[in-house]
PyMOL Python script that loads the backbone (N, CA, C, O; Angstrom):
from pymol import cmd

cmd.read_pdbstr("""\
ATOM      1  N   UNK A   1     106.743  79.319 107.528  1.00  0.00           N
ATOM      2  CA  UNK A   1     107.686  80.326 107.066  1.00  0.00           C
ATOM      3  C   UNK A   1     108.585  80.793 108.196  1.00  0.00           C
ATOM      4  O   UNK A   1     109.770  81.039 107.968  1.00  0.00           O
ATOM      5  N   UNK A   2     108.053  80.924 109.422  1.00  0.00           N
ATOM      6  CA  UNK A   2     108.851  81.430 110.541  1.00  0.00           C
ATOM      7  C   UNK A   2     109.583  80.358 111.310  1.00  0.00           C
ATOM      8  O   UNK A   2     110.263  80.667 112.288  1.00  0.00           O
ATOM      9  N   UNK A   3     109.467  79.111 110.904  1.00  0.00           N
ATOM     10  CA  UNK A   3     110.109  77.999 111.591  1.00  0.00           C
ATOM     11  C   UNK A   3     111.621  78.186 111.748  1.00  0.00           C
ATOM     12  O   UNK A   3     112.149  77.843 112.806  1.00  0.00           O
ATOM     13  N   UNK A   4     112.350  78.715 110.744  1.00  0.00           N
ATOM     14  CA  UNK A   4     113.787  78.914 110.919  1.00  0.00           C
ATOM     15  C   UNK A   4     114.165  79.831 112.080  1.00  0.00           C
ATOM     16  O   UNK A   4     115.289  79.775 112.579  1.00  0.00           O
ATOM     17  N   UNK A   5     113.208  80.690 112.515  1.00  0.00           N
ATOM     18  CA  UNK A   5     113.498  81.608 113.620  1.00  0.00           C
ATOM     19  C   UNK A   5     113.671  80.881 114.956  1.00  0.00           C
ATOM     20  O   UNK A   5     114.144  81.474 115.925  1.00  0.00           O
ATOM     21  N   UNK A   6     113.293  79.610 115.013  1.00  0.00           N
ATOM     22  CA  UNK A   6     113.505  78.816 116.232  1.00  0.00           C
ATOM     23  C   UNK A   6     114.971  78.458 116.432  1.00  0.00           C
ATOM     24  O   UNK A   6     115.371  78.076 117.532  1.00  0.00           O
ATOM     25  N   UNK A   7     115.765  78.575 115.393  1.00  0.00           N
ATOM     26  CA  UNK A   7     117.193  78.324 115.465  1.00  0.00           C
ATOM     27  C   UNK A   7     117.864  79.596 115.998  1.00  0.00           C
ATOM     28  O   UNK A   7     117.835  80.634 115.336  1.00  0.00           O
ATOM     29  N   UNK A   8     118.477  79.519 117.207  1.00  0.00           N
ATOM     30  CA  UNK A   8     119.057  80.736 117.812  1.00  0.00           C
ATOM     31  C   UNK A   8     120.081  81.435 116.920  1.00  0.00           C
ATOM     32  O   UNK A   8     120.100  82.665 116.866  1.00  0.00           O
ATOM     33  N   UNK A   9     120.919  80.693 116.229  1.00  0.00           N
ATOM     34  CA  UNK A   9     121.930  81.309 115.359  1.00  0.00           C
ATOM     35  C   UNK A   9     121.252  82.054 114.221  1.00  0.00           C
ATOM     36  O   UNK A   9     121.673  83.158 113.877  1.00  0.00           O
ATOM     37  N   UNK A  10     120.224  81.484 113.636  1.00  0.00           N
ATOM     38  CA  UNK A  10     119.496  82.154 112.559  1.00  0.00           C
ATOM     39  C   UNK A  10     118.772  83.388 113.101  1.00  0.00           C
ATOM     40  O   UNK A  10     118.797  84.450 112.480  1.00  0.00           O
ATOM     41  N   UNK A  11     118.132  83.245 114.254  1.00  0.00           N
ATOM     42  CA  UNK A  11     117.379  84.351 114.849  1.00  0.00           C
ATOM     43  C   UNK A  11     118.281  85.567 115.120  1.00  0.00           C
ATOM     44  O   UNK A  11     117.862  86.705 114.908  1.00  0.00           O
ATOM     45  N   UNK A  12     119.494  85.334 115.577  1.00  0.00           N
ATOM     46  CA  UNK A  12     120.419  86.428 115.862  1.00  0.00           C
ATOM     47  C   UNK A  12     120.901  87.141 114.613  1.00  0.00           C
ATOM     48  O   UNK A  12     121.478  88.224 114.713  1.00  0.00           O
ATOM     49  N   UNK A  13     120.682  86.563 113.437  1.00  0.00           N
ATOM     50  CA  UNK A  13     121.117  87.148 112.183  1.00  0.00           C
ATOM     51  C   UNK A  13     120.074  88.139 111.629  1.00  0.00           C
ATOM     52  O   UNK A  13     119.841  88.182 110.421  1.00  0.00           O
ATOM     53  N   UNK A  14     119.467  88.912 112.494  1.00  0.00           N
ATOM     54  CA  UNK A  14     118.401  89.848 112.136  1.00  0.00           C
ATOM     55  C   UNK A  14     119.018  91.189 111.687  1.00  0.00           C
ATOM     56  O   UNK A  14     120.131  91.538 112.082  1.00  0.00           O
ATOM     57  N   UNK A  15     118.268  91.927 110.855  1.00  0.00           N
ATOM     58  CA  UNK A  15     118.705  93.276 110.499  1.00  0.00           C
ATOM     59  C   UNK A  15     117.475  94.150 110.396  1.00  0.00           C
ATOM     60  O   UNK A  15     116.361  93.670 110.187  1.00  0.00           O
ATOM     61  N   UNK A  16     117.702  95.458 110.548  1.00  0.00           N
ATOM     62  CA  UNK A  16     116.617  96.432 110.427  1.00  0.00           C
ATOM     63  C   UNK A  16     116.581  96.884 108.983  1.00  0.00           C
ATOM     64  O   UNK A  16     117.617  97.203 108.398  1.00  0.00           O
ATOM     65  N   UNK A  17     115.388  96.913 108.406  1.00  0.00           N
ATOM     66  CA  UNK A  17     115.206  97.339 107.028  1.00  0.00           C
ATOM     67  C   UNK A  17     115.539  98.826 106.887  1.00  0.00           C
ATOM     68  O   UNK A  17     115.382  99.585 107.844  1.00  0.00           O
ATOM     69  N   UNK A  18     115.994  99.249 105.714  1.00  0.00           N
ATOM     70  CA  UNK A  18     116.245 100.689 105.503  1.00  0.00           C
ATOM     71  C   UNK A  18     114.989 101.498 105.851  1.00  0.00           C
ATOM     72  O   UNK A  18     113.880 101.125 105.469  1.00  0.00           O
ATOM     73  N   UNK A  19     115.166 102.572 106.557  1.00  0.00           N
ATOM     74  CA  UNK A  19     114.052 103.405 107.003  1.00  0.00           C
ATOM     75  C   UNK A  19     113.484 102.960 108.343  1.00  0.00           C
ATOM     76  O   UNK A  19     112.664 103.662 108.934  1.00  0.00           O
ATOM     77  N   UNK A  20     113.916 101.792 108.829  1.00  0.00           N
ATOM     78  CA  UNK A  20     113.486 101.324 110.139  1.00  0.00           C
ATOM     79  C   UNK A  20     112.065 100.865 110.247  1.00  0.00           C
ATOM     80  O   UNK A  20     111.489 100.886 111.334  1.00  0.00           O
ATOM     81  N   UNK A  21     111.467 100.439 109.118  1.00  0.00           N
ATOM     82  CA  UNK A  21     110.050 100.076 109.138  1.00  0.00           C
ATOM     83  C   UNK A  21     109.800  98.577 109.261  1.00  0.00           C
ATOM     84  O   UNK A  21     108.650  98.142 109.196  1.00  0.00           O
ATOM     85  N   UNK A  22     110.847  97.783 109.437  1.00  0.00           N
ATOM     86  CA  UNK A  22     110.688  96.335 109.573  1.00  0.00           C
ATOM     87  C   UNK A  22     112.017  95.733 110.030  1.00  0.00           C
ATOM     88  O   UNK A  22     113.079  96.342 109.907  1.00  0.00           O
ATOM     89  N   UNK A  23     111.917  94.528 110.555  1.00  0.00           N
ATOM     90  CA  UNK A  23     113.135  93.723 110.817  1.00  0.00           C
ATOM     91  C   UNK A  23     113.042  92.530 109.888  1.00  0.00           C
ATOM     92  O   UNK A  23     111.952  92.045 109.584  1.00  0.00           O
ATOM     93  N   UNK A  24     114.208  92.058 109.437  1.00  0.00           N
ATOM     94  CA  UNK A  24     114.206  90.941 108.501  1.00  0.00           C
ATOM     95  C   UNK A  24     115.390  90.021 108.757  1.00  0.00           C
ATOM     96  O   UNK A  24     116.420  90.417 109.303  1.00  0.00           O
ATOM     97  N   UNK A  25     115.202  88.798 108.344  1.00  0.00           N
ATOM     98  CA  UNK A  25     116.232  87.781 108.450  1.00  0.00           C
ATOM     99  C   UNK A  25     116.751  87.366 107.086  1.00  0.00           C
ATOM    100  O   UNK A  25     117.924  87.019 106.946  1.00  0.00           O
ATOM    101  N   UNK A  26     115.904  87.397 106.098  1.00  0.00           N
ATOM    102  CA  UNK A  26     116.293  87.149 104.707  1.00  0.00           C
ATOM    103  C   UNK A  26     115.199  87.697 103.810  1.00  0.00           C
ATOM    104  O   UNK A  26     114.303  88.393 104.289  1.00  0.00           O
ATOM    105  N   UNK A  27     115.251  87.401 102.526  1.00  0.00           N
ATOM    106  CA  UNK A  27     114.259  87.974 101.617  1.00  0.00           C
ATOM    107  C   UNK A  27     112.862  87.397 101.800  1.00  0.00           C
ATOM    108  O   UNK A  27     111.896  87.928 101.251  1.00  0.00           O
ATOM    109  N   UNK A  28     112.744  86.316 102.565  1.00  0.00           N
ATOM    110  CA  UNK A  28     111.448  85.676 102.755  1.00  0.00           C
ATOM    111  C   UNK A  28     110.821  85.901 104.130  1.00  0.00           C
ATOM    112  O   UNK A  28     109.609  85.760 104.291  1.00  0.00           O
ATOM    113  N   UNK A  29     111.652  86.252 105.131  1.00  0.00           N
ATOM    114  CA  UNK A  29     111.154  86.392 106.489  1.00  0.00           C
ATOM    115  C   UNK A  29     111.409  87.822 106.985  1.00  0.00           C
ATOM    116  O   UNK A  29     112.550  88.252 107.152  1.00  0.00           O
ATOM    117  N   UNK A  30     110.324  88.524 107.209  1.00  0.00           N
ATOM    118  CA  UNK A  30     110.415  89.875 107.794  1.00  0.00           C
ATOM    119  C   UNK A  30     109.148  90.142 108.597  1.00  0.00           C
ATOM    120  O   UNK A  30     108.113  89.501 108.413  1.00  0.00           O
ATOM    121  N   UNK A  31     109.275  91.125 109.505  1.00  0.00           N
ATOM    122  CA  UNK A  31     108.149  91.534 110.337  1.00  0.00           C
ATOM    123  C   UNK A  31     108.085  93.058 110.300  1.00  0.00           C
ATOM    124  O   UNK A  31     109.071  93.731 110.599  1.00  0.00           O
ATOM    125  N   UNK A  32     106.937  93.593 109.937  1.00  0.00           N
ATOM    126  CA  UNK A  32     106.779  95.036 109.831  1.00  0.00           C
ATOM    127  C   UNK A  32     106.705  95.691 111.194  1.00  0.00           C
ATOM    128  O   UNK A  32     106.392  95.055 112.200  1.00  0.00           O
ATOM    129  N   UNK A  33     107.003  96.994 111.200  1.00  0.00           N
ATOM    130  CA  UNK A  33     106.913  97.751 112.459  1.00  0.00           C
ATOM    131  C   UNK A  33     105.504  97.728 112.991  1.00  0.00           C
ATOM    132  O   UNK A  33     105.310  97.704 114.206  1.00  0.00           O
ATOM    133  N   UNK A  34     104.493  97.733 112.106  1.00  0.00           N
ATOM    134  CA  UNK A  34     103.108  97.702 112.554  1.00  0.00           C
ATOM    135  C   UNK A  34     102.802  96.376 113.279  1.00  0.00           C
ATOM    136  O   UNK A  34     102.137  96.357 114.315  1.00  0.00           O
ATOM    137  N   UNK A  35     103.294  95.297 112.716  1.00  0.00           N
ATOM    138  CA  UNK A  35     103.064  93.976 113.329  1.00  0.00           C
ATOM    139  C   UNK A  35     103.737  93.921 114.706  1.00  0.00           C
ATOM    140  O   UNK A  35     103.153  93.407 115.660  1.00  0.00           O
ATOM    141  N   UNK A  36     104.939  94.440 114.809  1.00  0.00           N
ATOM    142  CA  UNK A  36     105.633  94.464 116.111  1.00  0.00           C
ATOM    143  C   UNK A  36     104.882  95.324 117.120  1.00  0.00           C
ATOM    144  O   UNK A  36     104.725  94.948 118.281  1.00  0.00           O
ATOM    145  N   UNK A  37     104.416  96.492 116.655  1.00  0.00           N
ATOM    146  CA  UNK A  37     103.673  97.387 117.548  1.00  0.00           C
ATOM    147  C   UNK A  37     102.382  96.761 118.030  1.00  0.00           C
ATOM    148  O   UNK A  37     102.045  96.851 119.211  1.00  0.00           O
ATOM    149  N   UNK A  38     101.648  96.120 117.110  1.00  0.00           N
ATOM    150  CA  UNK A  38     100.322  95.579 117.391  1.00  0.00           C
ATOM    151  C   UNK A  38     100.401  94.312 118.230  1.00  0.00           C
ATOM    152  O   UNK A  38      99.569  94.122 119.117  1.00  0.00           O
ATOM    153  N   UNK A  39     101.381  93.431 117.978  1.00  0.00           N
ATOM    154  CA  UNK A  39     101.412  92.113 118.586  1.00  0.00           C
ATOM    155  C   UNK A  39     102.642  91.845 119.460  1.00  0.00           C
ATOM    156  O   UNK A  39     102.750  90.783 120.073  1.00  0.00           O
ATOM    157  N   UNK A  40     103.563  92.804 119.516  1.00  0.00           N
ATOM    158  CA  UNK A  40     104.785  92.601 120.313  1.00  0.00           C
ATOM    159  C   UNK A  40     104.521  92.700 121.792  1.00  0.00           C
ATOM    160  O   UNK A  40     103.481  93.196 122.227  1.00  0.00           O
ATOM    161  N   UNK A  41     105.472  92.224 122.555  1.00  0.00           N
ATOM    162  CA  UNK A  41     105.418  92.295 124.011  1.00  0.00           C
ATOM    163  C   UNK A  41     106.614  93.073 124.514  1.00  0.00           C
ATOM    164  O   UNK A  41     107.727  92.916 124.012  1.00  0.00           O
ATOM    165  N   UNK A  42     106.379  93.912 125.509  1.00  0.00           N
ATOM    166  CA  UNK A  42     107.463  94.688 126.091  1.00  0.00           C
ATOM    167  C   UNK A  42     108.429  93.755 126.819  1.00  0.00           C
ATOM    168  O   UNK A  42     108.006  92.850 127.539  1.00  0.00           O
ATOM    169  N   UNK A  43     109.708  93.978 126.631  1.00  0.00           N
ATOM    170  CA  UNK A  43     110.742  93.170 127.262  1.00  0.00           C
ATOM    171  C   UNK A  43     111.412  94.028 128.349  1.00  0.00           C
ATOM    172  O   UNK A  43     111.610  95.228 128.157  1.00  0.00           O
ATOM    173  N   UNK A  44     111.750  93.429 129.454  1.00  0.00           N
ATOM    174  CA  UNK A  44     112.445  94.206 130.507  1.00  0.00           C
ATOM    175  C   UNK A  44     113.834  94.602 130.121  1.00  0.00           C
ATOM    176  O   UNK A  44     114.530  95.252 130.901  1.00  0.00           O
TER     177      UNK A  44
END
""", "prot")
cmd.dss("prot")
cmd.show_as("cartoon", "prot")
cmd.util.cbc("prot")
cmd.orient("prot")
């Protein structure tokens, strides 16, 4: 499901869901704020 995110042009086409509780690329690919908090890595 997340394979399209390897394409840099597709990856850059991200948006924040209303309310700020997730990021999404289309109706099939999204990541919740909880998932980002739990498994994300801090970027410099």
